[in-house]
C-alpha positions in Angstrom: 0.0 0.0 0.1 1.4 3.4 -1.0 2.0 6.3 1.3 -0.8 8.2 -0.5 -3.3 5.3 -0.3 -2.3 4.9 3.5 -3.1 8.6 4.1 -6.5 8.3 2.4 -7.5 5.4 4.9 -6.2 7.0 8.1 -9.0 6.7 10.7 -10.7 9.8 12.3 -13.6 10.2 14.7 -16.2 13.0 15.3 -17.2 13.2 19.0 -20.3 15.4 20.0 -20.7 16.7 23.5 -23.7 14.3 24.2 -21.3 11.3 23.6 -22.5 10.6 20.0 -19.6 9.3 18.0 -19.0 8.9 14.1 -16.0 7.1 12.9 -14.6 8.0 9.4 -11.5 8.8 7.6 -9.0 11.7 8.2 -9.3 14.6 5.9 -7.2 17.7 5.7 -4.7 18.1 8.5 -4.2 15.5 11.2 -4.6 16.1 14.9 -7.4 17.6 17.0 -9.9 20.4 16.7 -12.6 21.5 18.8 -15.6 23.8 18.0 -19.3 24.1 17.6 -20.8 21.4 15.1 -22.9 23.1 12.5 -24.3 22.0 9.1 -24.3 24.1 6.0 -26.9 23.2 3.2 -25.3 24.7 0.1 -24.8 22.5 -2.9 -22.0 24.7 -4.0 -19.8 27.4 -2.6 -17.6 25.5 -0.1 -14.5 27.6 -0.7 -16.6 30.8 0.1 -17.9 29.0 3.3 -14.4 27.9 4.5 -13.0 31.5 4.1 -16.1 33.2 5.6 -14.8 34.6 8.9 -18.3 34.2 10.4 -17.5 30.4 10.7 -14.7 30.9 13.1 -15.0 28.5 16.0 -17.2 26.2 14.1 -16.7 22.8 12.8 -18.8 22.8 9.5 -20.4 19.9 7.9 -21.6 20.1 4.3 -24.9 18.3 3.7 -24.1 18.0 0.0 -22.5 14.5 -0.3 -19.8 15.2 -2.8 -17.3 18.0 -1.8 -14.1 19.3 -3.5 -14.6 18.4 -7.3 -13.8 22.1 -8.4 -10.8 22.4 -6.2 -9.8 25.7 -4.7 -8.4 28.9 -6.3 -7.3 32.4 -5.2 -10.1 34.2 -7.0 -13.0 33.0 -4.8 -11.4 33.6 -1.4 -13.7 35.8 0.8 -10.7 36.5 3.1 -7.1 35.8 3.4 -7.4 32.4 5.0 -9.7 29.5 6.0 -11.6 30.2 9.1 -13.6 27.1 10.0 -12.3 25.1 13.2 -13.0 22.0 11.4 -14.5 20.5 8.2 -16.9 17.4 7.7 -17.8 15.8 4.3 -19.2 12.5 3.2 -17.5 11.8 -0.1 -14.4 14.1 -0.9 -13.5 14.3 -4.5 -10.6 12.2 -5.4 -10.0 14.3 -8.6 -10.1 18.0 -9.1 -11.6 18.9 -12.4 -12.2 22.6 -13.1 -10.3 25.1 -15.4 -10.3 27.7 -12.5 -8.8 25.3 -9.9 -5.3 25.9 -8.6 -5.1 23.4 -5.7 -7.1 20.6 -4.1 -9.3 21.2 -1.2 -7.5 18.5 0.8 -4.3 20.2 0.2 -5.5 23.7 1.3 -7.2 22.2 4.4 -3.8 20.4 5.3 -1.7 23.5 4.7 -4.1 25.7 6.8 -4.1 23.1 9.6 -7.7 22.5 9.4 -8.5 19.0 10.8 -11.4 17.3 9.0 -13.3 14.0 8.7 -14.8 12.2 5.7 -16.7 9.0 5.1 -19.4 9.5 7.9 -23.1 9.5 7.4 -23.7 13.2 7.1 -27.4 12.8 6.7 -27.7 11.0 10.1 -25.5 13.7 11.7 -27.8 16.5 10.1 -30.9 14.8 11.6 -29.2 14.5 14.9 -28.2 18.2 15.0 -31.6 19.3 13.9 -33.2 17.3 16.8 -30.7 17.9 19.5 -29.4 21.4 18.3 -25.8 22.6 17.4 -23.3 21.4 20.1 -19.8 21.3 20.9 -17.7 18.7 19.1 -14.2 17.6 18.3 -12.6 15.9 15.5 -9.6 13.5 16.4 -7.2 11.9 14.0 -3.5 11.0 13.8 -2.1 10.5 17.3 -5.3 12.0 18.8 -7.4 9.2 17.4 -5.8 6.9 19.9 -7.0 8.8 22.8 -9.6 7.0 24.8 -13.3 7.6 24.3 -13.4 9.1 27.7 -10.5 11.5 27.1 -11.9 12.6 23.8 -15.3 13.3 25.2 -13.8 15.2 28.2 -12.0 17.5 25.7 -15.2 18.3 23.9 -17.3 18.7 27.0 -14.8 21.2 28.5 -14.2 23.3 25.3 -15.8 26.7 25.1 -19.4 27.1 24.2 -20.5 29.6 21.4 -22.9 31.4 23.7 -21.2 34.3 25.5 -18.2 34.2 23.1 -16.8 37.4 21.5 -14.9 36.3 18.5 -14.6 39.6 16.6 -11.1 40.1 17.8 -10.1 37.0 16.3 -11.2 37.8 12.8 -11.1 41.6 12.5 -8.4 43.5 10.6 -5.8 45.0 13.1 -5.1 48.0 10.9 -7.5 50.4 9.1 -7.4 50.4 5.3 -9.3 51.9 2.3 -10.8 50.8 -0.9 -11.7 53.6 -3.4 -15.1 53.8 -5.0 -15.3 52.2 -8.3 -18.8 53.4 -9.2 -20.0 56.9 -9.4 -19.0 58.4 -6.2 -21.6 58.8 -3.4 -19.5 59.4 -0.3 -17.6 57.6 2.3 -18.7 54.6 4.4 -17.0 53.4 7.6 -17.1 49.7 7.8 -16.7 48.0 11.1 -14.8 44.8 10.4 -16.4 42.1 12.6 -15.5 39.4 10.1 -16.3 41.2 6.7 -16.0 39.3 3.4 -14.2 40.6 0.4 -17.4 40.6 -1.8 -19.2 43.0 0.6 -16.5 45.5 0.4 -16.3 45.2 -3.4 -20.1 45.7 -3.7 -20.0 48.8 -1.4 -17.2 50.4 -3.7 -19.2 49.4 -6.8 -22.1 51.5 -5.3 -19.9 54.6 -5.1 -18.5 54.4 -1.6 -15.1 55.2 -0.7 -14.8 52.2 1.8 -12.9 52.9 5.2 -12.4 49.6 6.9 -11.8 50.1 10.7 -10.8 47.3 13.2 -13.2 46.2 15.9 -11.1 47.9 18.5 -12.1 51.3 17.1 -14.0 53.7 19.5 -17.1 55.8 18.7 -15.2 58.9 18.8 -12.7 57.5 16.1 -15.6 56.5 13.9 -17.2 59.9 14.1 -14.0 61.7 13.6 -13.8 60.1 10.2 -17.0 62.2 9.3 -18.5 59.2 7.3 -21.4 59.6 5.1 -22.6 56.3 6.3 -21.7 53.4 8.7 -21.7 49.6 8.0 -21.3 46.7 10.4 -20.4 43.5 8.8 -21.0 39.8 9.3 -19.0 38.0 12.0 -18.8 35.2 14.4 -19.8 34.9 18.1 -22.7 35.9 20.3 -24.0 39.4 19.9 -24.9 39.6 23.6 -21.0 39.6 24.1 -20.5 42.8 22.0 -21.7 45.6 24.3 -18.9 47.9 23.1 -19.9 47.6 19.4 -23.5 48.3 20.3 -22.5 51.6 22.1 -20.6 52.6 19.0 -23.7 52.1 16.8 -26.0 53.9 19.2 -23.6 56.9 19.1 -23.5 56.9 15.3 -27.3 56.7 15.1 -27.7 59.5 17.5 -25.4 61.5 15.4 -27.7 60.8 12.3 -25.3 58.7 10.5 -27.1 56.3 8.0 -26.5 52.7 8.8 -26.7 49.4 7.1 -25.7 46.1 8.8 -25.8 42.5 7.6 -25.8 39.3 9.9 -23.9 40.2 13.0 -24.5 43.9 12.0 -28.3 43.0 12.0 -28.2 41.5 15.5 -26.1 44.5 16.8 -28.7 46.9 15.3 -31.3 45.0 17.1 -29.5 45.3 20.4 -28.8 49.0 19.8 -32.6 49.6 19.3 -33.3 47.9 22.6 -34.3 44.4 21.5 -32.7 41.1 22.8 -31.1 38.3 20.9 -31.2 34.6 21.4 -29.5 31.4 20.1 -31.2 29.3 17.6 -31.3 25.6 18.0 -29.3 24.7 15.0 -29.1 28.1 13.0 -29.5 29.0 9.3 -26.5 28.1 7.2 -26.5 27.5 3.4 -27.6 29.3 0.2 -31.2 28.3 0.0 -33.1 30.0 2.7 -36.5 31.5 1.8 -37.1 35.0 3.1 -40.1 37.3 2.4 -39.6 41.0 1.9 -42.7 42.1 3.7 -42.8 45.5 1.9 -43.0 44.1 -1.5 -44.2 40.4 -0.7 -41.4 39.1 -2.9 -39.8 35.9 -1.7 -36.0 35.7 -2.0 -33.8 32.8 -1.9 -30.9 34.0 0.3 -27.5 33.0 1.7 -27.3 32.6 5.5 -24.8 31.9 8.2 -26.1 32.7 11.6 -26.7 30.9 15.0 -28.3 33.8 16.8 -31.3 36.0 16.0 -33.0 39.2 17.0 -36.1 39.0 19.4 -38.5 41.6 17.9 -42.2 41.4 17.3 -43.1 40.4 13.7 -46.7 41.2 14.0 -46.6 44.9 14.5 -44.5 48.0 14.3 -42.8 48.5 17.7 -41.0 51.4 19.4 -37.3 51.4 20.2 -36.8 51.4 24.0 -33.6 53.4 23.3 -35.3 56.4 21.8 -34.8 55.6 18.1 -38.4 55.7 17.0 -40.6 53.2 15.2 -39.1 49.9 14.1 -40.6 47.3 11.8 -39.4 43.8 11.0 -38.8 44.1 7.3 -37.9 40.5 6.4 -38.8 37.0 7.9 -37.6 33.6 7.2 -40.5 31.4 5.7 -39.1 28.3 7.3 -39.3 29.2 10.9 -40.5 32.9 11.2 -37.1 34.1 12.4 -36.5 37.9 12.1 -34.4 38.4 9.0 -34.4 42.1 8.7 -35.1 45.4 10.7 -36.1 48.8 9.2 -36.1 52.0 11.3 -39.0 54.2 10.2 -37.8 57.4 11.9 -34.0 57.3 11.3 -31.8 56.2 8.2 -31.0 52.7 9.3 -31.8 49.1 8.2 -30.2 45.7 8.4 -30.7 42.1 7.2 -29.7 38.8 8.8 -28.6 37.2 5.7 -25.8 37.8 3.2 -26.8 39.9 0.3 -23.3 39.8 -1.3 -24.3 36.3 -2.4 -20.7 34.8 -2.1 -21.5 32.0 -2.5 -25.2 31.9 -3.4 -28.1 33.5 -5.3 -28.2 37.3 -6.0 -31.9 37.8 -5.1 -30.8 40.3 -2.2 -28.2 42.2 -4.0 -30.5 45.2 -4.4 -30.1 45.9 -0.8 -26.7 47.6 -1.6 -28.7 49.8 -4.0 -31.2 50.6 -1.2 -28.3 51.6 1.1 -26.8 53.8 -1.5 -30.1 55.4 -2.2 -30.8 56.0 1.5 -27.4 57.7 1.9 -28.1 60.0 -1.1 -31.4 60.9 0.4 -30.0 61.6 3.8 -27.2 63.9 2.2 -30.0 65.7 0.2 -32.0 66.3 3.4 -29.1 67.7 5.2 -28.2 70.1 2.4 
């Protein structure tokens, strides 16, 4: 048996915190990884998923059975690195066949130190997580596969839970940087990087914004000193209840009249800034096929999601912000489970959505939201003139 064949058949095990075990084959790097086990339902777009900073701290399972056939390339990277804590697939492609491919998925996982597992019943694991909820997990291969069942389970059960974790410091840029507008110039937007994706920045620049990306360590005073025409909070990992400082930054900007748009984590932080609570979903929304209704138009959009937390706001009526920001409506709702998927402020220039309108990867049904943001900023500037 050759070294390559031996490597393809090295054993690995996935251990969930409730004691459930799934034995399979090692995939990617060898060793041990711990994180929150979640599933993503996209048939395509695994590279964008892997490089999305929102997945930091999570062991991601792809529900599509065959992963890796188009390989990896530099063009589809949504950040500078792979962020997932671990990766689970049923049938990894043995052959890479795509004219854009530069490397294999297995090679990129190994070089990034991402421990994965293949060859398990991902349908059974999905059903288990849907019933029991997302939970802590560990993947063990190489020398760590030889640990006793009790030792592996103890490592999983003593790992950090996602609730209460602030991970923005792990994924945010450490230095501010700028992207010039590529469309007809509208103004400047300050982007708080909580795990922003490259496509998001490009879409903002295409809408005529000079994009000023700032680290999550920035203060409200530093943001306002930029005198931005608008503020944008990005997607990102972790529990929004653990980001009090970012909520206060947003409240300061809203009180100063700065137009605001937030996506994903930025939607949860707007909810908190307005006075609503947030809560953890049983197993979250992750994938590129979530049906969401825009309540203003009645149009159903198929959207890309990656979130385990949601805003607790009334969907049956317009409510008042307890923080003094006026009337707020839930603008978008997930048709699968009635989860709040968007907020729209009726008395100040601010709105947000829970999903990913940049569509990387995924459908482009919601790309118009970047146009809505541009139009809101233009209208706000005209009103101030």
